[in-house]
Every structure is written in structure tokens, then in C-alpha cells.
C-alpha positions as CSV (number, residue, x, y, z in Angstrom):
1,M,31.3,-1.9,36.7
2,T,34.8,0.0,37.8
3,N,33.4,3.2,38.9
4,S,33.8,5.1,35.5
5,L,30.6,2.5,34.1
6,Y,29.3,2.7,37.0
7,V,29.6,6.4,36.3
8,R,28.1,6.0,33.0
9,S,25.7,3.8,33.4
10,S,23.5,5.8,36.4
11,V,24.1,8.9,33.8
12,A,22.4,7.1,30.4
13,Q,19.3,5.6,32.9
14,A,18.5,9.1,34.3
15,A,18.4,10.7,29.9
16,L,17.0,7.4,29.4
17,E,14.2,7.8,32.2
18,H,14.0,11.8,31.2
19,M,13.1,10.4,27.0
20,P,10.0,9.9,25.2
21,P,9.3,6.0,25.5
22,V,9.4,4.9,21.4
23,I,12.9,7.2,22.1
24,R,14.1,5.3,24.9
25,Q,12.3,2.1,23.8
26,T,14.6,1.9,21.5
27,L,17.8,2.9,22.8
28,I,16.8,0.1,25.1
29,E,16.2,-2.0,22.5
30,Q,19.4,-1.6,21.3
31,R,22.5,-4.7,22.4
32,D,24.8,-2.5,21.6
33,F,23.9,0.3,23.5
34,C,22.6,-1.3,26.8
35,E,26.9,-3.2,26.5
36,E,27.7,-0.1,26.0
37,Y,25.9,1.4,28.8
38,G,26.7,-1.5,31.2
39,L,22.6,-1.5,31.4
40,K,20.5,-5.0,31.4
41,A,17.8,-5.7,29.9
42,D,14.6,-7.3,31.5
43,A,10.6,-7.8,29.9
44,V,7.0,-9.0,30.9
45,I,6.1,-11.3,28.2
46,A,1.9,-11.1,28.5
47,F,0.5,-13.8,26.9
48,G,-1.9,-12.3,24.9
49,N,-5.3,-11.6,26.4
50,T,-5.1,-13.9,29.5
51,G,-4.3,-11.5,32.1
52,I,-0.9,-13.6,32.6
53,S,2.2,-11.9,32.7
54,V,5.9,-13.5,33.5
55,Q,9.7,-11.8,33.7
56,R,11.1,-12.7,31.1
57,S,14.3,-13.5,32.1
58,E,13.0,-15.7,34.9
59,L,10.6,-17.4,31.8
60,F,13.9,-18.1,29.7
61,E,15.9,-19.3,32.5
62,A,12.7,-22.3,33.3
63,I,13.1,-23.0,29.3
64,R,16.7,-23.5,29.5
65,A,15.9,-26.1,32.4
66,V,13.1,-27.5,30.6
67,L,14.6,-27.9,27.5
68,A,18.3,-29.4,29.2
69,D,16.4,-32.0,31.0
70,R,12.1,-31.9,30.3
71,S,11.8,-31.9,33.8
72,E,8.9,-29.3,34.9
73,V,9.9,-25.9,36.4
74,A,8.9,-23.5,38.7
75,V,7.5,-20.0,38.1
76,T,5.6,-16.9,39.5
77,D,3.7,-14.2,37.6
78,T,3.9,-10.6,38.1
79,D,1.0,-11.3,40.1
80,G,2.9,-14.0,42.9
81,R,0.9,-16.7,41.4
82,D,3.0,-20.2,40.5
83,W,3.4,-21.4,37.4
84,K,4.8,-24.7,36.5
85,V,6.8,-24.6,33.3
86,F,7.1,-28.4,31.0
87,S,7.3,-29.8,27.8
88,E,5.8,-32.5,26.0
89,G,6.9,-34.6,22.8
90,G,7.6,-37.9,22.3
91,E,11.0,-38.9,21.3
92,G,12.4,-37.9,18.1
93,E,9.6,-35.0,17.8
94,Q,10.4,-31.1,19.0
95,P,9.9,-30.0,22.7
96,R,6.5,-28.3,22.5
97,L,6.5,-26.5,25.5
98,L,4.0,-25.4,28.5
99,I,2.1,-23.3,31.0
100,S,0.6,-24.4,33.8
101,S,-0.7,-23.5,37.0
102,N,-4.0,-25.7,38.5
103,D,-7.1,-25.8,35.7
104,Q,-5.7,-23.7,34.5
105,R,-2.6,-24.7,31.3
106,L,-1.5,-22.3,28.0
107,N,0.8,-23.4,24.6
108,L,3.9,-21.7,25.2
109,P,5.3,-19.6,21.2
110,D,8.9,-22.0,20.5
111,F,11.2,-21.4,22.2
112,T,13.4,-24.0,21.5
113,A,16.7,-21.8,19.7
114,L,17.6,-21.5,23.5
115,S,17.2,-25.1,24.2
116,P,20.7,-26.4,24.6
117,D,21.0,-28.9,21.8
118,S,22.2,-27.7,18.7
119,A,20.3,-30.3,16.3
120,T,16.6,-28.9,18.4
121,R,17.9,-25.8,17.4
122,L,18.9,-25.8,14.0
123,R,16.0,-28.3,13.4
124,S,13.1,-25.4,14.6
125,L,14.9,-23.0,12.8
126,E,15.2,-25.2,9.2
127,E,11.5,-25.8,9.9
128,A,9.7,-22.2,10.9
129,A,11.9,-20.7,8.1
130,S,10.1,-23.4,5.6
131,D,7.2,-22.7,6.9
132,V,6.9,-19.2,6.3
133,N,9.7,-18.2,3.9
134,L,12.3,-16.8,5.1
135,P,15.0,-15.7,3.3
136,T,17.5,-17.6,2.8
137,N,20.3,-14.7,4.0
138,A,18.3,-14.5,7.4
139,T,17.9,-18.4,7.5
140,A,21.7,-18.4,7.4
141,A,22.5,-15.3,10.2
142,W,20.3,-16.9,12.1
143,R,21.9,-20.4,11.3
144,A,25.4,-19.2,12.2
145,I,24.9,-18.3,15.3
146,L,22.1,-21.8,16.6
147,S,25.1,-23.9,15.0
148,K,27.4,-21.9,18.6
149,R,25.2,-20.9,21.2
150,S,21.6,-21.1,22.2
151,L,20.0,-17.4,22.6
152,E,20.6,-15.2,25.4
153,D,17.9,-13.8,26.4
154,D,17.4,-10.0,24.0
155,E,18.4,-12.1,21.2
156,V,15.6,-14.1,21.5
157,D,12.1,-11.3,20.2
158,Q,14.6,-10.2,17.5
159,F,14.5,-14.1,16.8
160,H,10.9,-14.1,16.6
161,S,9.9,-10.6,14.8
162,E,12.5,-12.7,12.6
163,F,9.5,-14.5,11.2
164,R,6.6,-12.5,12.4
165,D,7.6,-10.3,9.5
166,T,6.9,-12.4,6.4
167,P,3.4,-12.8,5.1
168,V,2.6,-16.6,5.5
169,H,2.1,-15.6,9.6
170,I,0.9,-11.9,8.5
171,A,-2.0,-13.7,6.5
172,R,-2.5,-15.9,9.6
173,S,-2.6,-13.1,11.8
174,I,-5.4,-11.5,9.7
175,R,-7.0,-14.2,9.2
176,A,-7.4,-14.7,12.6
177,E,-8.4,-10.9,14.2
178,I,-11.1,-11.4,11.2
179,Q,-12.6,-14.6,12.5
180,K,-12.3,-12.8,16.4
181,G,-14.2,-9.4,15.3
182,E,-10.8,-7.2,15.7
183,S,-9.0,-5.3,13.3
184,S,-6.8,-2.6,13.3
185,A,-4.7,-0.1,10.8
186,S,-1.8,-0.5,13.0
187,S,-2.2,-4.9,12.5
188,L,-3.8,-4.8,8.9
189,V,-0.6,-1.9,8.0
190,P,2.4,-3.8,10.0
191,S,5.1,-1.1,10.2
192,S,8.3,-3.0,9.1
193,R,9.8,-2.2,5.8
194,R,11.5,-5.3,5.6
195,Y,8.1,-7.3,6.1
196,F,7.4,-5.6,2.7
197,T,10.1,-6.3,1.2
198,R,9.5,-10.1,1.3
199,L,6.2,-9.5,0.4
200,V,6.8,-7.1,-3.1
201,G,10.1,-7.5,-2.8
202,E,13.2,-5.1,-2.2
203,Y,13.4,-1.8,-4.1
204,D,16.2,-1.6,-6.5
205,G,16.6,1.9,-7.5
206,S,14.6,1.2,-10.3
207,S,12.9,4.3,-12.1
208,S,9.1,2.9,-13.5
209,I,7.7,-0.4,-12.7
210,R,9.3,-1.5,-16.2
211,D,12.9,-1.4,-15.3
212,Y,11.7,-2.8,-11.4
213,A,9.7,-5.9,-12.5
214,V,12.5,-6.8,-15.1
215,G,14.7,-6.5,-12.8
216,A,13.5,-6.4,-8.6
217,G,10.5,-8.4,-9.6
218,Q,11.3,-11.3,-11.8
219,N,14.5,-11.5,-8.6
220,F,11.4,-11.7,-5.8
221,M,8.9,-14.2,-8.2
222,E,11.7,-17.1,-8.9
223,G,12.7,-17.0,-5.2
224,V,9.3,-17.7,-4.3
225,A,8.3,-19.5,-6.8
226,S,11.3,-22.2,-5.6
227,W,9.8,-21.9,-2.4
228,R,7.4,-24.2,-2.5
229,P,5.3,-24.1,-6.5
230,Y,2.7,-24.0,-5.6
231,D,2.1,-21.8,-3.1
232,G,4.8,-19.3,-4.6
233,F,2.3,-18.8,-7.9
234,L,-0.8,-18.2,-5.3
235,S,1.7,-15.8,-3.8
236,S,3.1,-14.0,-7.2
237,L,-0.1,-12.8,-7.9
238,F,-0.5,-10.2,-5.0
239,L,2.1,-8.2,-7.5
240,S,-0.5,-8.7,-10.5
241,T,-0.2,-4.5,-10.5
242,H,1.0,-4.2,-13.5
243,S,1.1,-6.5,-16.7
244,A,4.4,-6.0,-16.4
245,L,5.0,-8.0,-13.3
246,T,2.5,-10.8,-14.5
247,A,5.1,-11.5,-17.4
248,E,7.6,-12.4,-15.0
249,V,5.2,-14.5,-13.3
250,G,6.5,-18.5,-13.7
251,V,4.8,-21.0,-13.9
252,E,7.7,-23.7,-15.2
253,R,7.6,-25.9,-11.6
254,L,3.5,-26.3,-11.5
255,D,2.9,-30.0,-12.0
256,D,-0.7,-30.0,-14.5
257,K,-2.5,-30.7,-11.2
258,D,-1.1,-27.9,-8.9
259,I,-1.5,-25.0,-11.9
260,V,-4.9,-26.8,-11.8
261,R,-6.2,-26.8,-8.5
262,A,-3.9,-23.2,-7.7
263,F,-6.1,-21.7,-10.8
264,E,-10.1,-23.4,-8.6
265,F,-8.5,-21.6,-5.3
266,L,-8.6,-18.2,-7.1
267,V,-12.0,-18.8,-8.6
268,E,-13.2,-20.2,-5.3
269,R,-11.7,-17.7,-2.9
270,G,-9.4,-15.5,-4.5
271,D,-8.3,-11.8,-4.2
272,R,-8.9,-9.0,-7.7
273,L,-6.0,-8.5,-7.9
274,S,-4.6,-12.1,-8.0
275,Q,-7.5,-13.9,-10.0
276,L,-7.3,-10.6,-12.9
277,G,-3.1,-11.2,-12.8
278,A,-4.1,-15.0,-12.8
279,V,-5.8,-14.7,-16.3
280,E,-3.1,-12.6,-17.5
281,V,-0.6,-15.5,-16.8
282,G,-3.8,-17.6,-17.7
283,L,-4.0,-16.7,-20.7
284,R,0.1,-16.8,-21.5
285,I,0.6,-20.3,-21.1
286,L,-3.1,-22.1,-22.2
287,P,-1.7,-23.8,-25.3
288,E,0.6,-25.5,-22.8
289,R,-2.0,-25.4,-20.3
290,P,-6.1,-25.9,-21.7
291,E,-7.2,-27.8,-18.3
292,I,-7.7,-24.0,-16.9
293,E,-9.6,-22.4,-19.7
294,A,-13.4,-22.8,-17.5
295,S,-11.6,-21.7,-14.5
296,L,-9.7,-18.6,-16.6
297,V,-13.3,-18.2,-18.1
298,R,-14.4,-18.1,-14.7
299,L,-12.7,-15.5,-13.3
300,V,-13.5,-13.0,-15.6
301,E,-17.2,-13.5,-15.7
302,Q,-16.6,-12.3,-11.7
303,I,-14.6,-9.4,-13.2
304,R,-17.3,-7.9,-15.3
305,D,-19.9,-9.8,-12.7
306,D,-19.4,-7.0,-9.8
307,D,-21.4,-4.8,-8.4
308,V,-19.2,-1.6,-7.9
309,D,-22.0,0.2,-5.8
310,G,-23.3,-3.4,-4.2
311,S,-22.8,-4.9,-0.8
312,M,-20.5,-7.9,-1.9
313,S,-18.8,-5.7,-4.5
314,G,-15.2,-7.5,-4.0
315,F,-14.1,-4.5,-6.0
316,K,-14.9,-2.2,-3.5
317,L,-13.5,-4.2,-0.7
318,F,-10.2,-4.0,-2.8
319,S,-10.7,-0.5,-3.5
320,A,-11.2,0.3,0.3
321,L,-8.2,-1.3,1.3
322,F,-5.9,-0.6,-0.6
323,I,-6.6,3.5,0.3
324,L,-6.3,1.9,4.2
325,V,-2.9,0.8,3.6
326,D,-1.8,2.9,1.7
327,G,-2.4,6.2,4.5
328,E,-1.1,4.2,7.2
329,L,2.6,3.8,5.1
330,S,2.0,7.0,4.0
331,R,1.3,7.2,7.7
332,T,4.0,5.4,9.1
333,R,6.2,7.3,6.7
334,L,7.6,3.7,5.3
335,F,8.6,4.8,2.1
336,A,9.5,7.8,2.2
337,D,12.7,7.7,0.5
338,C,11.1,5.4,-2.5
339,P,8.9,6.6,-5.7
340,P,5.8,6.7,-5.4
341,F,4.6,4.0,-7.6
342,Y,6.2,1.6,-5.0
343,R,4.7,2.3,-2.4
344,R,1.5,2.0,-4.0
345,L,2.8,-1.4,-5.4
346,A,3.2,-2.3,-2.1
347,S,0.1,-1.2,-0.6
348,L,-2.3,-3.2,-3.4
349,A,-0.8,-6.1,-2.5
350,Q,-1.2,-5.8,0.9
351,A,-4.7,-4.9,0.2
352,A,-4.8,-8.3,-1.8
353,L,-3.3,-10.2,0.7
354,I,-5.7,-9.4,3.3
355,Q,-8.8,-9.5,0.7
356,R,-7.7,-13.4,0.2
357,E,-8.3,-13.4,4.0
358,T,-11.4,-12.0,4.3
359,V,-13.3,-13.8,0.9
360,A,-14.4,-16.8,3.6
361,A,-15.3,-14.5,6.2
362,P,-18.9,-13.0,7.1
363,I,-17.2,-9.6,6.4
364,E,-19.8,-6.1,6.4
365,I,-18.1,-4.8,3.2
366,D,-20.2,-1.9,3.4
367,S,-19.1,-1.2,6.9
368,F,-15.8,-2.0,6.8
369,C,-14.9,0.3,3.5
370,E,-16.8,3.0,5.8
371,W,-14.6,2.3,8.5
372,A,-11.7,2.3,6.0
373,L,-12.1,5.3,4.7
374,N,-12.5,7.5,7.9
375,V,-9.7,6.6,9.8
376,R,-7.5,7.1,7.1
377,G,-8.9,8.7,3.5
378,E,-7.4,12.0,4.3
379,Q,-3.9,10.7,5.6
380,F,-3.9,8.3,2.0
381,Y,-5.9,11.5,-0.6
382,L,-3.4,14.6,0.1
383,Q,0.2,11.5,-0.5
384,S,-1.6,10.6,-3.1
385,L,-1.5,14.9,-4.5
386,A,1.7,15.6,-3.0
387,D,2.3,11.8,-5.0
388,M,1.8,13.3,-8.5
389,R,4.9,16.0,-8.3
390,L,6.8,13.0,-9.3
391,E,4.0,10.8,-11.0
392,P,1.0,13.6,-12.6
393,R,-0.6,11.0,-14.5
394,W,-2.5,9.0,-11.5
395,K,-5.3,11.2,-8.7
396,P,-6.6,9.7,-5.8
397,D,-10.7,9.4,-7.9
398,F,-8.5,6.9,-9.5
399,S,-8.4,4.5,-6.5
400,E,-12.4,4.5,-6.7
401,A,-14.2,0.8,-7.1
402,S,-15.8,1.6,-10.7
403,Q,-12.2,3.4,-11.8
404,M,-10.5,0.2,-10.6
405,K,-12.9,-2.0,-12.7
406,A,-12.9,-0.4,-15.5
407,D,-8.7,0.0,-14.9
408,F,-9.0,-4.0,-14.8
409,L,-11.6,-4.5,-17.9
410,G,-9.1,-2.9,-20.0
411,R,-5.7,-4.7,-18.9
412,L,-7.7,-7.6,-19.4
413,M,-8.8,-6.4,-22.9
414,I,-5.9,-6.0,-24.1
415,A,-4.5,-9.5,-22.5
416,G,-7.5,-10.8,-25.2
417,K,-6.0,-9.1,-28.0
418,N,-1.6,-9.6,-26.6
419,Y,-2.9,-13.5,-26.2
420,E,-6.0,-14.1,-29.8
421,K,-4.4,-16.7,-30.7
422,N,-4.4,-19.2,-27.3
423,I,-7.6,-18.3,-26.9
424,G,-9.2,-21.4,-28.3
425,S,-12.8,-21.7,-26.7
426,S,-15.9,-20.0,-28.3
427,E,-16.6,-18.3,-24.4
428,L,-13.1,-17.2,-23.9
429,Q,-13.1,-15.4,-27.4
430,A,-16.2,-13.5,-26.6
431,L,-16.0,-12.6,-23.4
432,L,-12.3,-10.9,-24.0
433,V,-11.9,-9.8,-27.7
434,G,-16.6,-9.8,-28.8
435,S,-18.8,-6.5,-28.6
436,E,-21.9,-8.7,-28.5
437,I,-24.0,-8.4,-25.2
438,G,-21.6,-9.6,-22.2
439,S,-18.7,-9.5,-23.5
440,L,-15.9,-6.6,-22.0
441,H,-16.2,-5.0,-24.5
442,S,-19.7,-3.9,-23.4
443,Q,-18.8,-2.6,-20.7
444,I,-16.6,-0.6,-20.9
445,E,-16.9,3.3,-20.5
446,F,-14.7,5.7,-23.0
447,P,-12.3,6.4,-22.2
448,R,-12.0,5.2,-18.9
449,P,-10.0,1.2,-19.2
450,Y,-7.2,4.1,-20.7
451,F,-6.7,5.8,-17.7
452,P,-3.5,5.1,-16.4
453,G,-3.7,2.5,-13.6
454,P,-1.5,3.5,-10.0
455,L,2.1,2.6,-11.1
456,E,2.2,5.0,-14.4
457,G,1.9,8.3,-13.4
458,Q,5.1,9.1,-14.0
459,E,5.1,7.9,-17.7
460,T,4.1,9.7,-20.3
461,S,2.1,8.2,-22.4
462,P,3.1,6.2,-25.4
463,N,0.6,8.1,-27.4
464,P,0.3,10.7,-30.1
465,L,-2.6,13.1,-30.4
466,P,-4.5,12.1,-33.4
467,D,-4.3,14.5,-35.9
468,E,-8.2,15.0,-36.0
469,L,-8.2,15.8,-32.1
470,M,-5.3,17.9,-32.5
471,E,-7.5,20.1,-34.8
472,A,-10.6,20.2,-32.7
473,V,-8.3,21.4,-28.9
474,E,-6.8,24.9,-31.7
475,A,-9.9,25.4,-33.3
476,Q,-11.8,25.1,-29.7
477,L,-8.6,27.6,-27.9
478,K,-8.9,30.1,-31.1
479,A,-12.3,30.2,-30.4
480,N,-13.6,34.2,-30.3
481,E,-15.7,33.0,-26.6
482,V,-13.5,32.0,-24.1
483,G,-15.4,29.1,-21.7
484,P,-16.1,25.8,-20.6
485,S,-16.2,24.6,-24.3
486,S,-12.9,26.7,-25.5
487,F,-11.2,23.4,-22.9
488,I,-13.5,20.0,-23.3
489,A,-10.8,18.7,-26.2
490,L,-7.5,19.2,-24.3
491,V,-8.7,18.2,-21.3
492,N,-9.9,14.9,-22.2
493,S,-7.7,14.0,-24.6
494,A,-4.5,14.6,-21.5
495,L,-4.3,11.5,-19.2
496,I,-4.5,9.4,-22.7
497,F,-2.8,10.7,-25.4
498,R,0.5,13.2,-25.8
499,V,-0.5,16.8,-25.6
500,D,1.7,18.0,-27.3
501,Q,3.1,21.6,-24.9
502,S,2.4,24.2,-28.0
503,Q,-1.3,23.9,-27.1
504,V,-0.6,24.0,-23.3
505,E,0.1,27.6,-23.8
506,M,-2.2,28.3,-26.1
507,A,-4.7,27.0,-23.2
508,A,-2.8,29.3,-20.9
509,E,-2.9,32.5,-23.2
510,A,-5.9,31.8,-24.2
511,L,-7.7,32.7,-19.8
512,K,-5.6,35.4,-19.5
513,I,-7.2,36.8,-23.1
514,G,-10.8,35.9,-21.3
515,R,-9.0,37.5,-18.0
516,H,-9.8,34.9,-16.5
517,R,-13.2,35.1,-16.7
518,L,-15.3,31.7,-18.8
519,A,-17.8,33.0,-20.5
520,N,-21.6,30.7,-21.0
521,I,-21.1,28.4,-18.3
522,E,-23.8,26.2,-18.2
523,D,-23.4,24.5,-14.4
524,R,-21.3,24.4,-11.3
525,S,-21.0,21.1,-12.6
526,Q,-19.2,22.8,-15.1
527,L,-17.3,24.5,-14.1
528,L,-16.1,21.9,-11.1
529,A,-15.3,19.8,-14.4
530,I,-12.7,21.8,-16.3
531,L,-10.7,23.8,-13.8
532,N,-10.2,20.1,-12.9
533,G,-9.1,18.9,-16.1
534,L,-7.2,22.3,-16.4
535,A,-5.5,20.9,-12.9
536,T,-4.4,18.1,-14.6
537,V,-3.7,19.3,-17.5
538,S,-1.1,21.7,-16.6
539,A,0.0,19.1,-14.6
540,V,0.7,16.4,-17.1
541,S,1.7,18.6,-19.2
542,R,4.2,20.1,-16.8
543,G,2.7,23.8,-17.9
544,K,4.1,25.6,-15.2
545,A,2.1,29.3,-17.3
546,L,-0.8,27.2,-17.5
547,A,-1.1,25.9,-13.3
548,D,0.0,30.2,-13.4
549,E,-3.3,31.6,-14.5
550,L,-5.2,29.1,-13.7
551,R,-4.4,29.9,-10.7
552,L,-5.7,33.0,-11.2
553,L,-9.2,32.0,-12.6
554,V,-9.8,30.2,-9.5
555,R,-9.3,32.9,-6.8
556,R,-11.9,34.6,-9.1
557,Y,-14.3,32.2,-8.9
558,R,-13.4,31.3,-4.5
559,R,-15.4,33.9,-4.9
560,D,-17.8,34.7,-7.5
561,T,-21.6,35.0,-6.7
562,Q,-22.4,32.4,-8.5
563,Y,-20.8,29.9,-8.7
564,A,-18.0,30.5,-6.4
565,L,-15.8,27.6,-4.9
566,S,-15.7,25.0,-2.0
567,L,-12.3,25.7,0.0
568,D,-11.8,22.3,-0.4
569,E,-12.2,22.3,-4.3
570,A,-9.7,24.8,-4.2
571,F,-7.7,22.9,-2.8
572,R,-8.0,20.4,-4.4
573,I,-7.4,22.4,-7.3
574,C,-4.2,24.0,-6.0
575,L,-2.3,20.6,-5.3
576,V,-2.5,19.2,-9.1
577,A,-1.8,22.8,-9.9
578,S,1.5,22.8,-8.3
579,A,1.9,19.3,-9.6
580,S,3.3,21.0,-12.8
581,R,6.2,22.3,-10.9
582,S,8.4,18.2,-10.5
583,D,11.5,20.3,-9.0
584,L,11.2,19.7,-4.9
585,K,12.4,23.7,-4.2
586,D,9.4,24.5,-7.1
587,W,6.7,23.2,-5.6
588,R,7.4,23.3,-2.6
589,E,7.1,27.5,-3.1
590,S,4.1,26.5,-4.7
591,V,2.2,24.8,-3.0
592,G,3.0,27.9,-0.4
593,D,1.7,30.6,-2.0
594,W,-1.6,28.7,-3.2
595,L,-1.9,28.1,1.0
596,T,-0.8,30.8,2.2
597,E,-3.6,33.2,0.2
598,L,-5.9,30.2,1.2
599,A,-5.5,31.0,4.9
600,F,-6.1,34.5,5.1
601,E,-9.5,33.5,3.3
602,D,-13.1,34.1,5.1
603,F,-14.2,30.6,5.8
604,Q,-17.4,28.9,6.0
605,G,-18.8,26.6,8.4
606,K,-15.8,24.1,9.5
607,E,-13.6,25.5,6.7
608,G,-10.5,26.4,8.8
609,E,-10.2,23.7,10.6
610,A,-10.8,21.2,7.2
611,L,-8.3,23.6,6.4
612,Y,-5.7,23.3,9.2
613,S,-5.9,19.3,8.8
614,H,-4.8,18.8,5.1
615,L,-2.3,20.8,6.1
616,Q,-0.9,19.8,9.2
617,C,-1.3,16.0,7.0
618,L,0.6,17.5,4.5
619,C,3.5,18.9,6.3
620,H,3.7,15.5,7.1
621,V,3.6,14.2,3.7
622,V,6.1,15.9,3.2
623,P,8.2,17.8,5.9
624,E,9.8,20.2,3.0
625,L,6.2,22.4,3.5
626,W,7.3,23.7,6.4
627,V,9.8,26.3,4.8
628,S,7.4,27.6,2.7
629,C,3.8,26.6,5.0
630,G,4.7,28.1,8.5
631,R,2.7,31.4,8.3
632,A,-0.8,29.4,6.8
633,D,0.0,27.5,9.5
634,A,0.4,29.8,11.9
635,A,-2.8,31.6,10.8
636,L,-5.0,29.0,10.4
637,A,-3.8,27.8,14.2
638,A,-4.8,31.0,15.3
639,Y,-7.9,31.1,14.1
640,N,-8.9,27.9,15.0
641,S,-7.9,28.5,18.1
642,R,-10.8,31.5,19.1
């Protein structure tokens, strides 16, 4: 090492010692950084929960020697104990590596990429890549390296991480955790963006889920179908969060036996999302594949009969998993540069993957749901409220199990209508398009099945406001006395129909005329329903004037002696109404003004702590908010430090 490099290496080592651990670890793992500063990183490899760990360089040197002639090589662990590394396997088989000491014997991971024999290395790569459906480009990159040489020490973990970042590996890992009764948010939700692109496809800049479906979504599904038709079909159903995606699921590569097997698997062990997608796909292909009809009936019945309040509800578990996954992705900001619909696509797919692995496991759903909501509920809730700036028609309340079931029932009825000509069975016909007891139609609670789904928050409603409803809206808004009844028709229409901007302006004027007080309030729940409804109207219509008048109304009822709003209630209305501003700067200022006002109010109980927690979380979700929320943050920090 030259003097210059020695000095640079010494300075780099000194600097690394004063860096935060995460940054230090990240830099050390960068091969280019280490080479530039003459650093050589070594690591300690630990074998699960056995308490055994060995220096990486010593272990890999021993493995190379074993793979060269299959002899035994001694290594010493970090506690000074002696071990032997050796391999097993017959002629023509891939070597299987083990490490043993006295009566302890452990299987080592697949380190054949360290073999001096290129044929052994390449065979191992191809088998592993096929096993987990490693993308072609990743396989080709490692094939180019392994055809020339074995891996260096600092490349091994990078190589193995390729296989860890696959849905097949993660599903197996989750299954093993569930069997052991161990799990955590970080293990259920990988922090690798590469993983999620292999689960749902890579975001391609699409502005809506419909555009994504015919672009990257279609390409992704073709890729998994070409891997293994049966497994690929089941994997593609994780993307059943929108009918535009299930329309791209192909079954051409599946023979009759495999498609029957796939549908029977979904009846017995399917997650709720995949079951929905399978019905949509199944109705489309039913004339060519009539043998799946019995399975379709059973899938529809399972969705219909799910008791969302029961302790065995699949929708309850799926809802909690979605909140957990989406909250974790919000915390890690893995998709902060993507539109909300893409992050939710990834979240729902991962929730479905986890649920599929839990179907056969003895999991206590109520306890798990409580845990999931406790660890990531706040993060999910605030992320979803912030998302309304870009996708105002979907609210965090719609993640509830009852609304998810209503959404699924609505999609099934639409699919039944679209493919009614394909349905031959009277039983299936009665379920999907009938109206008698036991049909899906008899289960619905209007208007819940017609609310936008989690990937439809940015779409304008395709339904114009009917003339009779328009007349009702205007008649109520023009009433002499301004009260909750003045806004009922408008509030109930906002998420289903396209509301005319003139009507939104009329609502704002009505609040002004009524001097920001509502007459004839029946009870507090009615007041809250109207305030939340008006906030939603202002968001979906981008009605800034209505949002501004609503702020004055909330301020009045925050101090009302009879119907005083809680801090959390005012906070929620603030976030929803601020979505009337789609521009980030305007939204930021609106949220900042509302929250600063709330931060300087008198608090009851632990309201100050709750608002401070919400503010910190919200600014993590949207860091730009620090610009407008600095005063609120300082006030709350001072209040809570007393």
C-alpha cells in the first residue's frame, strides 16, 4: 500500500468510526468504496439461533478448499471451538456442505458459487434461479460472472440476496416463522424495493392502475406465466386488486388438469384476494373450461359467507395485514416517489401472500389483528390521509373488513353481469346475478359496494349525477334553514357520482349564510357524519372554498358546549378537507395552518401527546410539511415536555 493510499485508508477508517451504524454499514458493504480507500471488510457469519458464529474469511476459505477436492477442513468459531467443514453428495450430484463439531452437525447454505469448477457454479445458479423465479436479467448478470470465476467474499451476500428478494423465498420464510410462532413487521414486510418489483412488477410511470395493468402489469404476468404455468397463475392472482389487472391474467399455458388443481387449491387454501381474482378470471374462461364451475360456486360462497365480525374472518385478517404492510412501507418510505395506487398494489399483494401462508396455520386472528393495528395502524392511517392529496376518493376507513367485503361483493356482481352469457349453472347464476335470499345482491348494503376501491382513489367517477338527485341536492342547499339535512344528498353522492362544481360552491355559500352554525342537529353522530362528509366532498371535488368554510365550521364546533369536537375528530377533518388542494405547496400550507391552530388550543387528557405523535408521523410521511408545521411542532414539544 502506497503512503498516499495508507493515509486515505486511515482517514476513512477514522471517519467510519464516528458515523451512525447504518451509514457505516452501508458504506462498508459498497465494494467500490472499500477498493477506493484500500479497506478490506470482513464479517462474522452466525448460524441462526445456534449461537455459533465463524469469521467469514476463514469459513469461505475452508469452503473453497472443500469444494476443490471434497476433503475436510478445520475452522475455529469466535468462541475458540474447533469445527470441520465437509461436503456430502454422490457422483454427479451437487455438493452439500456441512459443518460439525463433536455431536453438533449443521447444514450450511448453498455456497457452491465459491466452487473452483465453473460447471458446478453454473448448475447451482440455474437450479436456484428456476426454483425462485429469479428474473432473467439478474440470472444473466450472475451467469456472466460465474462462468469466468467463483465469487469473492464480499460478493456472496449480494449473490444470496438476489434469491432472498423473491416472493417464493419470502413465502417460505413467512411459513417457517408462522410454524415457529415467530413474526415481526420487518420480517413480514421486506425492506427491499427489488422484492416488491418481483411481486407486482416494476412501476413504469403509469398515472393510473388501468394504464399500469396494460403496461408493466401485463408484462409481469406474462413473465410469471412463462416460468411455471401453475405456480405463475397462482402468483399472478396476488395482483387481483383491480379488475383491470385480472383481465390480464392468462391461462393459455395451463392444461385442464392444472387449472382444476389451481382452483381447488384456492378453495382449500386461497387468500381472499386471490379467490376474488380467480372468480373474475374463471367467469371469463368458463365456456372453454367448464370443469372449474363447481370451484367457482364454492369460491363465491366463501366470500359471501365470511363473517367479518367473527374470529375466523378471512376479511378481518386480510384487512389487518393490509394495514400492517402499508404502514410498514410508509415507515420505510420505500415507494415515496410512486403514486399511492402502486404502493397499495404492493401492500395488498403482500397481504395476500402472507394470508395464503396462514390459511393452514393455527393463527389467532383477533390477537394478530390487534397486534397489527397497534404496531402500524397510526402510520397507515396518516399515510392514507396524506395520500388523499393525490387520490382523494379513497379514505383509510375503506380498509375496514366490512368495506373490503362490500367491495369484493360489488366486483363479483359486476363480473357476473359482464359474463352472464358464460354462466350455465343455475346455482352460479342465482349467486351472482339473482336477487333472492342467498344471492350476493341480498347481502349488499347500499351504497358500500359502489365506493371506489383502494387503487381507484385518483379516478373521477364515471357516473353523472342523475337529474332527480341533482334536483334534491340543489333543493336541500337552497333551504331557508341551514342544518345537517341541507347537505345529506350532496354528501351521499360525492363518492359515487360526479358532483358539479356549482353545487360544491352552493354548499360553501350555505355554510357562510348559516354563519357557520348548523340548525336542528339531532345528535353528535349526525354532526360528525355531516362534517366528515363535507370534508370528503371538498376533497373529491377539489373545492377549496368549501374546505375554507368548513374550517370555520370546525373551529366553532371545536368549542361548542353541547357538541364539542375532539382533537382527533378535528384533525381528521383537517387532513381530508386539505385534499381539496392537489398542489403540494398549497396542500402543505393548508395542513400547516390547520395543525398550527390545533397545536395552540387547550388539550384534554393526552390529546397533546396524540397530536404530537400524529404530527411527527405525518411529517415523516411528507417531509415537506416541516416547512409549514415548524411552529406546531415547537408548541407541542414544549407542551408535552412540561
